[in-house]
Structures are given as structure tokens and as C-alpha cells.
C-alpha positions, 0 to 999 in steps of 0.5 A, spaced: 190 138 635 189 143 640 192 149 636 186 147 630 181 146 636 183 153 638 183 156 631 176 153 630 174 157 636 177 163 635 174 163 628 167 161 631 168 167 635 170 172 630 164 169 626 159 171 631 162 178 632 161 179 625 154 177 625 153 181 631 156 187 628 152 186 622 146 186 626 147 192 629 149 195 622 142 193 620 138 196 626 142 202 625 140 203 618 133 201 619 133 207 625 136 212 620 131 210 614 125 211 619 128 218 621 129 220 614 122 218 613 120 222 619 124 228 616 121 227 609 114 227 612 115 233 616 118 237 610 112 235 606 108 238 611 111 244 612 111 245 604 103 244 604 103 249 610 107 254 606 102 253 600 096 254 604 099 260 607 101 263 600 094 261 598 091 265 604 095 271 603 093 272 596 086 271 598 087 276 604 090 281 599 084 280 594 079 282 600 083 288 602 083 291 595 075 289 595 075 293 601 079 299 599 074 299 593 068 299 597 071 304 602 073 309 596 065 308 593 062 309 600 067 316 601 064 318 594 057 317 596 058 321 603 061 326 599 055 327 594 051 327 600 054 332 604 055 336 597 047 336 597 046 337 604 050 344 604 
């Protein structure tokens, strides 16, 4: 009878240990899921910022081309003015 009682206690201890391990695994999985969500959000944010930078770069390129065109036009007007003045 003592052996059965000891066996039952050992079994109960093992079951409790397994339950504790299961809870630890569940907590770790939840933490990993949370970290993965945070990383995913950071990656999405970086992608959005990259898209914005690309758009602004294109706008800057267009503005530079317009400015170059205006500078060439102004240079032509100044050259014409100098030719008349001389």
C-alpha cells in the first residue's frame, strides 16, 4: 500500500511538473508572438517610410529639373539683354 501511495505521489508530482512546463511554454510562445508582432510593425513602418522617401526623391528630382529649365531660360533672357545693351 505504501508503494502505491508513493507511486501516486510521484505521478502527481510529475503531472504538476508537466503542467508548470506547459504554462512556461505557453508564456514563452505568447512573448514570441508579441515580439513577432512588434517586429512586423517595425518592418511595415520602415517600408512606409521608404515609400515616402522614394516619393519625395521623385518630387525633388522634378523640382530640380524645373529649376534647371528656369535657370536656362533666365540665362537666355540675360544673354539677350546683354546683346541689346552692347
